[in-house]
N, C-alpha and C positions, 0 to 999 in steps of 0.2 A: 349827266352821266349817260352814255349811250347804252341801250339795252343790247344784250348779246344775241339773242335769237329772234325775238319779236321786235321789229323795228318801229312799230307803232308807239307813239308816246302815251304815257299814262296821263289820264285827264283828271282834273279836280272835281268834275261833276259827272252825274249819271242821269240816264233817262228817268224821269219821275221826280227829280229834285226840284224844290222850290228855289228860284233864283231871282236876283234883282239885277236889272241892267244898270251898269255903273257909268257908261259913257255912250255918246251917240245921240241920235234923235229921240230915242225912247228912254232916255236916262230917268231913273227913278221908278220905272214900271216893274211890276213883279208878276211872275207866272211860273208855270210848271214846264220843265224841259220835255218836249214831245219827241224829238229825235236828235241824234248827233251824227255828224259826218266826220269820222276820225281822220280821213285823208286831208280834208280841207280845214280841219279844226274849227268847224262851225256848228251851231246848234239852233234848232227851231224852238222858240219859246211861245207858249200859249199867251195870248194878249200882248205879244211883243211887237216886233217890227212888221208892218203890213205894207204891201206894195200893190199897185194897180197893174193888171195885165190885160192887154187888149187882145180879144179873141177874134180871129178872122172869120168872116162868114163861110159856112160850109154846107154840105148837103143836110146834115142834121140840125145845124144852127144857121138858119137863113139870114137872120138879122146881124149876127155877130154881137159882141157885147164887151163890156168892161167889167172885170172881176177883181175883187180884192182878195189877196191871199197872203198867208204868212211867209215871211222871208227869214233866211238864216242870219245869225249874228255870230261874230267871232267869239270864241270862248273866253278870250282875254277880257272881253267887255261884260262878263257875267260873274256874279259872286253868289255863292250858295248861302241860303238863309238857314239859321239854326231854328230850334223849336220855339224860341221866343220871338222869331221873326226879324232877327238882327243879321245883317250881312257879315259873315266871318270868313277868314282864310281857313283852309283845311290842310291837314297833314295826314301822314300814315305812320302807324307804329304797330309793333307786334303785341298781340294780346297774350293771355296766359297759355293758350293752346298753340301758340306759334304762328297764328294766322295774322295777316295784315288787316287792321281795322282803320277806318277813317275817323278822324276826330276834328273838332273845331279848335283852332288856336285861340289863346286868350287875347283879349283886346289890350293893346298897350298904347298909351298916348305918347306922342313924340315931344314931350316937354323936357327941357333941359334945366 
C-alpha cells in the first residue's frame, strides 16, 4: 500500500537493532545496525560485510594504502533478533494509547 504524503517506505529495522544476515557472503553473522540509507534500502551492520578499498597516493598519504571498511547490505537480507537472540519477522500494531508499536511475530513451522 502506497503512503499518501511521505513516499519513503516503512522499514522493518531501526538503527541500533541487533540483526542477523540471512543471505549473501556474510550469511549467519550477527551485529548491530550502524546506519540505514532509506533511498537505496541498504544498511551498514557492525561486523557485517567488509570490502577492501585502495587509497591513491596523495600529499598527505605518500605511500597510498589498502583499507578495509564496512559495506552496506540490502535490508531484505537482514532479520531482526529478539531478546532471546532468535531471528524473527516483525509487525506493527496499535497499542492501548493508539500508537504504533513493533512486535515479533510468532514462529510457525511450515509442516502440513
